[in-house]
mmCIF file of the C-alpha atoms, coordinates in Angstrom:
data_MODEL
# 
_entry.id   MODEL 
# 
loop_
_atom_site.group_PDB 
_atom_site.id 
_atom_site.type_symbol 
_atom_site.label_atom_id 
_atom_site.label_alt_id 
_atom_site.label_comp_id 
_atom_site.label_asym_id 
_atom_site.label_entity_id 
_atom_site.label_seq_id 
_atom_site.pdbx_PDB_ins_code 
_atom_site.Cartn_x 
_atom_site.Cartn_y 
_atom_site.Cartn_z 
_atom_site.occupancy 
_atom_site.B_iso_or_equiv 
_atom_site.pdbx_formal_charge 
_atom_site.auth_seq_id 
_atom_site.auth_comp_id 
_atom_site.auth_asym_id 
_atom_site.auth_atom_id 
_atom_site.pdbx_PDB_model_num 
ATOM 1  C CA . UNK A 1 1  ? -0.007  0.144  -0.147 1.00 0.00 ? 1  UNK A CA 1 
ATOM 2  C CA . UNK A 1 2  ? 0.910   3.594  -0.981 1.00 0.00 ? 2  UNK A CA 1 
ATOM 3  C CA . UNK A 1 3  ? 0.298   6.820  0.146  1.00 0.00 ? 3  UNK A CA 1 
ATOM 4  C CA . UNK A 1 4  ? -2.479  7.435  -2.497 1.00 0.00 ? 4  UNK A CA 1 
ATOM 5  C CA . UNK A 1 5  ? -3.852  3.754  -1.837 1.00 0.00 ? 5  UNK A CA 1 
ATOM 6  C CA . UNK A 1 6  ? -3.893  4.874  1.693  1.00 0.00 ? 6  UNK A CA 1 
ATOM 7  C CA . UNK A 1 7  ? -6.060  7.848  1.278  1.00 0.00 ? 7  UNK A CA 1 
ATOM 8  C CA . UNK A 1 8  ? -8.327  6.388  -0.837 1.00 0.00 ? 8  UNK A CA 1 
ATOM 9  C CA . UNK A 1 9  ? -9.173  3.358  1.352  1.00 0.00 ? 9  UNK A CA 1 
ATOM 10 C CA . UNK A 1 10 ? -9.160  5.967  4.210  1.00 0.00 ? 10 UNK A CA 1 
ATOM 11 C CA . UNK A 1 11 ? -11.746 8.028  2.558  1.00 0.00 ? 11 UNK A CA 1 
ATOM 12 C CA . UNK A 1 12 ? -13.549 4.791  1.459  1.00 0.00 ? 12 UNK A CA 1 
ATOM 13 C CA . UNK A 1 13 ? -13.748 3.905  5.287  1.00 0.00 ? 13 UNK A CA 1 
ATOM 14 C CA . UNK A 1 14 ? -15.786 7.093  6.309  1.00 0.00 ? 14 UNK A CA 1 
ATOM 15 C CA . UNK A 1 15 ? -12.603 8.603  8.087  1.00 0.00 ? 15 UNK A CA 1 
ATOM 16 C CA . UNK A 1 16 ? -13.536 12.041 7.855  1.00 0.00 ? 16 UNK A CA 1 
ATOM 17 C CA . UNK A 1 17 ? -10.834 13.802 5.437  1.00 0.00 ? 17 UNK A CA 1 
ATOM 18 C CA . UNK A 1 18 ? -9.896  16.817 7.511  1.00 0.00 ? 18 UNK A CA 1 
ATOM 19 C CA . UNK A 1 19 ? -8.988  14.240 10.168 1.00 0.00 ? 19 UNK A CA 1 
ATOM 20 C CA . UNK A 1 20 ? -5.714  13.413 8.330  1.00 0.00 ? 20 UNK A CA 1 
ATOM 21 C CA . UNK A 1 21 ? -3.119  14.546 6.311  1.00 0.00 ? 21 UNK A CA 1 
ATOM 22 C CA . UNK A 1 22 ? -1.073  12.428 3.736  1.00 0.00 ? 22 UNK A CA 1 
ATOM 23 C CA . UNK A 1 23 ? 2.355   14.366 2.293  1.00 0.00 ? 23 UNK A CA 1 
ATOM 24 C CA . UNK A 1 24 ? 1.853   15.196 -1.239 1.00 0.00 ? 24 UNK A CA 1 
ATOM 25 C CA . UNK A 1 25 ? -1.030  13.299 -1.650 1.00 0.00 ? 25 UNK A CA 1 
ATOM 26 C CA . UNK A 1 26 ? -4.350  14.530 0.786  1.00 0.00 ? 26 UNK A CA 1 
ATOM 27 C CA . UNK A 1 27 ? -3.507  17.575 2.237  1.00 0.00 ? 27 UNK A CA 1 
ATOM 28 C CA . UNK A 1 28 ? -6.251  20.026 3.662  1.00 0.00 ? 28 UNK A CA 1 
ATOM 29 C CA . UNK A 1 29 ? -5.755  23.968 3.421  1.00 0.00 ? 29 UNK A CA 1 
ATOM 30 C CA . UNK A 1 30 ? -6.299  25.574 5.770  1.00 0.00 ? 30 UNK A CA 1 
ATOM 31 C CA . UNK A 1 31 ? -5.238  23.100 7.741  1.00 0.00 ? 31 UNK A CA 1 
ATOM 32 C CA . UNK A 1 32 ? -7.188  21.617 10.773 1.00 0.00 ? 32 UNK A CA 1 
ATOM 33 C CA . UNK A 1 33 ? -6.160  21.972 14.293 1.00 0.00 ? 33 UNK A CA 1 
ATOM 34 C CA . UNK A 1 34 ? -6.129  18.306 14.932 1.00 0.00 ? 34 UNK A CA 1 
ATOM 35 C CA . UNK A 1 35 ? -5.258  15.989 12.600 1.00 0.00 ? 35 UNK A CA 1 
ATOM 36 C CA . UNK A 1 36 ? -3.207  12.788 12.189 1.00 0.00 ? 36 UNK A CA 1 
ATOM 37 C CA . UNK A 1 37 ? -0.447  12.865 9.286  1.00 0.00 ? 37 UNK A CA 1 
ATOM 38 C CA . UNK A 1 38 ? 2.162   10.310 7.393  1.00 0.00 ? 38 UNK A CA 1 
ATOM 39 C CA . UNK A 1 39 ? 5.411   11.830 6.225  1.00 0.00 ? 39 UNK A CA 1 
ATOM 40 C CA . UNK A 1 40 ? 8.914   11.093 4.857  1.00 0.00 ? 40 UNK A CA 1 
ATOM 41 C CA . UNK A 1 41 ? 10.823  12.017 8.236  1.00 0.00 ? 41 UNK A CA 1 
ATOM 42 C CA . UNK A 1 42 ? 14.421  12.762 8.354  1.00 0.00 ? 42 UNK A CA 1 
ATOM 43 C CA . UNK A 1 43 ? 16.225  9.707  8.051  1.00 0.00 ? 43 UNK A CA 1 
ATOM 44 C CA . UNK A 1 44 ? 14.885  8.423  4.729  1.00 0.00 ? 44 UNK A CA 1 
ATOM 45 C CA . UNK A 1 45 ? 12.116  6.861  7.433  1.00 0.00 ? 45 UNK A CA 1 
ATOM 46 C CA . UNK A 1 46 ? 8.791   7.481  7.278  1.00 0.00 ? 46 UNK A CA 1 
ATOM 47 C CA . UNK A 1 47 ? 6.855   8.743  10.111 1.00 0.00 ? 47 UNK A CA 1 
ATOM 48 C CA . UNK A 1 48 ? 3.013   8.584  10.894 1.00 0.00 ? 48 UNK A CA 1 
ATOM 49 C CA . UNK A 1 49 ? 1.295   10.817 13.971 1.00 0.00 ? 49 UNK A CA 1 
ATOM 50 C CA . UNK A 1 50 ? -0.790  13.315 15.262 1.00 0.00 ? 50 UNK A CA 1 
ATOM 51 C CA . UNK A 1 51 ? -0.780  16.650 15.030 1.00 0.00 ? 51 UNK A CA 1 
ATOM 52 C CA . UNK A 1 52 ? -2.376  18.533 18.351 1.00 0.00 ? 52 UNK A CA 1 
ATOM 53 C CA . UNK A 1 53 ? -2.264  22.099 19.978 1.00 0.00 ? 53 UNK A CA 1 
ATOM 54 C CA . UNK A 1 54 ? 0.338   22.775 17.380 1.00 0.00 ? 54 UNK A CA 1 
ATOM 55 C CA . UNK A 1 55 ? 2.712   20.067 17.610 1.00 0.00 ? 55 UNK A CA 1 
ATOM 56 C CA . UNK A 1 56 ? 3.579   17.068 15.880 1.00 0.00 ? 56 UNK A CA 1 
ATOM 57 C CA . UNK A 1 57 ? 3.735   14.288 17.534 1.00 0.00 ? 57 UNK A CA 1 
ATOM 58 C CA . UNK A 1 58 ? 5.474   11.178 15.787 1.00 0.00 ? 58 UNK A CA 1 
ATOM 59 C CA . UNK A 1 59 ? 3.535   8.116  17.373 1.00 0.00 ? 59 UNK A CA 1 
ATOM 60 C CA . UNK A 1 60 ? 5.912   5.323  15.212 1.00 0.00 ? 60 UNK A CA 1 
ATOM 61 C CA . UNK A 1 61 ? 8.266   5.332  12.278 1.00 0.00 ? 61 UNK A CA 1 
ATOM 62 C CA . UNK A 1 62 ? 8.913   2.897  9.294  1.00 0.00 ? 62 UNK A CA 1 
ATOM 63 C CA . UNK A 1 63 ? 11.323  2.148  7.083  1.00 0.00 ? 63 UNK A CA 1 
ATOM 64 C CA . UNK A 1 64 ? 9.274   1.339  4.264  1.00 0.00 ? 64 UNK A CA 1 
ATOM 65 C CA . UNK A 1 65 ? 5.983   3.983  3.336  1.00 0.00 ? 65 UNK A CA 1 
ATOM 66 C CA . UNK A 1 66 ? 3.764   0.629  2.824  1.00 0.00 ? 66 UNK A CA 1 
ATOM 67 C CA . UNK A 1 67 ? 4.910   -0.134 6.466  1.00 0.00 ? 67 UNK A CA 1 
ATOM 68 C CA . UNK A 1 68 ? 3.619   3.628  7.641  1.00 0.00 ? 68 UNK A CA 1 
ATOM 69 C CA . UNK A 1 69 ? 0.483   3.265  5.425  1.00 0.00 ? 69 UNK A CA 1 
ATOM 70 C CA . UNK A 1 70 ? -0.561  0.032  6.511  1.00 0.00 ? 70 UNK A CA 1 
ATOM 71 C CA . UNK A 1 71 ? -0.173  1.164  10.337 1.00 0.00 ? 71 UNK A CA 1 
ATOM 72 C CA . UNK A 1 72 ? -2.400  4.432  9.759  1.00 0.00 ? 72 UNK A CA 1 
ATOM 73 C CA . UNK A 1 73 ? -4.651  2.928  8.067  1.00 0.00 ? 73 UNK A CA 1 
ATOM 74 C CA . UNK A 1 74 ? -4.961  0.046  11.019 1.00 0.00 ? 74 UNK A CA 1 
ATOM 75 C CA . UNK A 1 75 ? -4.713  3.365  13.661 1.00 0.00 ? 75 UNK A CA 1 
ATOM 76 C CA . UNK A 1 76 ? -7.316  4.796  12.232 1.00 0.00 ? 76 UNK A CA 1 
ATOM 77 C CA . UNK A 1 77 ? -10.136 2.464  11.006 1.00 0.00 ? 77 UNK A CA 1 
ATOM 78 C CA . UNK A 1 78 ? -9.556  -0.385 13.686 1.00 0.00 ? 78 UNK A CA 1 
ATOM 79 C CA . UNK A 1 79 ? -9.034  -2.539 10.412 1.00 0.00 ? 79 UNK A CA 1 
ATOM 80 C CA . UNK A 1 80 ? -6.113  -4.620 9.611  1.00 0.00 ? 80 UNK A CA 1 
ATOM 81 C CA . UNK A 1 81 ? -4.782  -3.736 5.785  1.00 0.00 ? 81 UNK A CA 1 
ATOM 82 C CA . UNK A 1 82 ? -4.376  -6.752 3.614  1.00 0.00 ? 82 UNK A CA 1 
# 
């Protein structure tokens, strides 16, 4: 699963579009106050976390985009991805 597939899967699962940001794929403007995010990190890794109260809180780091996308999908929907 890549970021584009993740965005489509989250929307299909009924996750409100304003509740998540996926770098270069799904970004709302202006950004909401609180949201989940997936972005590339500083060490060629992928970060997933929550933006709350003006702070980015990285909850998990992954070596691959696919692993990060699967984790975010499971976290936001409660359903594991294939």
